[in-house]
N, C-alpha and C positions, 0 to 999 in steps of 0.2 A: 136487413135480410138474409136468413140464414139457407141455406140448401144442404141436407143431407141424403146423401149417393148411397145405399149399401148395394155391395157385392156380395153371389157367394161363387165361388172359384174355386175348383177342386185344389187339394193338396198340391198335384203332380202339378196344376198349373200355376202356380203360385209364384215361385222368379219370374216367369214370363208376365205374370200379370203385372207384378211390382213395379217393372219396367213399363207398360202399356199405362197407368194407374200414374205414375213420379211422373212421364212424359204428358198425359193430360192435366194434370196440375199444374205443371210448369207454364201452359199454354193459359190458361181460365186464371191462373194469377198475372197471365201480362196483360192483361183485360181493363180498360177503364173502368171505372167502379169498386172492381175488385178489395177488400178490408185485409181478410184475412183468409186461415182455413188452413186442411192438415189432412193428412190421410191416414187411416188406424185399419188396425188389425186385430177381432177380437181377441181376446185371451182364452178361452174355453171356448170357443170353436173359429179354428184357425184358418177355415173356410172361410171365415164370413169377413168380409172389408167394409170401409166405409171411405170416404171422400167426402168433406165437409168444406163447404165455401163462404164469405158471408164480404155481401156488398153492399153498398150505401143505399141504395133501394132497386124494386123490385124492373122498374125501369132499366138499369144499369143491369142484371141479372141479363133478361131476355136482350138487349141490344148485345151483350158478349158472347150470347148462344148464337145469333146470326155472324158473326163477322167468320171469316173466310179463314183465318187462323184455326177458331174453335172448330167449323165444319171439317174440318180436316186434319183436325191434331186432335180432339175431345169427343167428338161426336159418335164418332165409333164406340168410345169406352162406354160413354153415356149411356148409350143404347144397351148394355148388355147391362144396366143397373137391377134390381129388383122391382117389380113394377108395383110402388107404393108413392105415395103424395112424398115431396119431398121437396116444397118449396115454406119457411116459416118463418111467422112473424116475430122479431124478438119481444118477450114481454120483460117489461122492466116493474116494478114495486108502483103503481097505483097507475099506470098506464092505460087509456083507454086503447083496449081491443079492436083491431078490424072487425066490425060488421058485417055478415053475411054477404055473398058476391052472387051473381045471381047463378053461378052453378049451386050455391047451397041452397038456395031458396028454389029450389024446381021440385 
């Protein structure tokens, strides 16, 4: 499972934000089920940042979000993310995609 969180950060706040996002990333990376991830800043628009994480499955990600360490060290930052869907299923050639959930069927 891939999670993409994007952030809009004023340029003047970029240095402080970098410290915050690096700390949140470290907390997430220490959780069980974490596979990989990274931090990026947009080349054309330096006010746009991204935090990506990859997880063994959606359950591992949800469990990670409920841990004390993540609540204390990452949720505050994650709450600043642009309000948009952030969870993606990997799409491999020929793979069967996850069919609609109850949310998408309404």
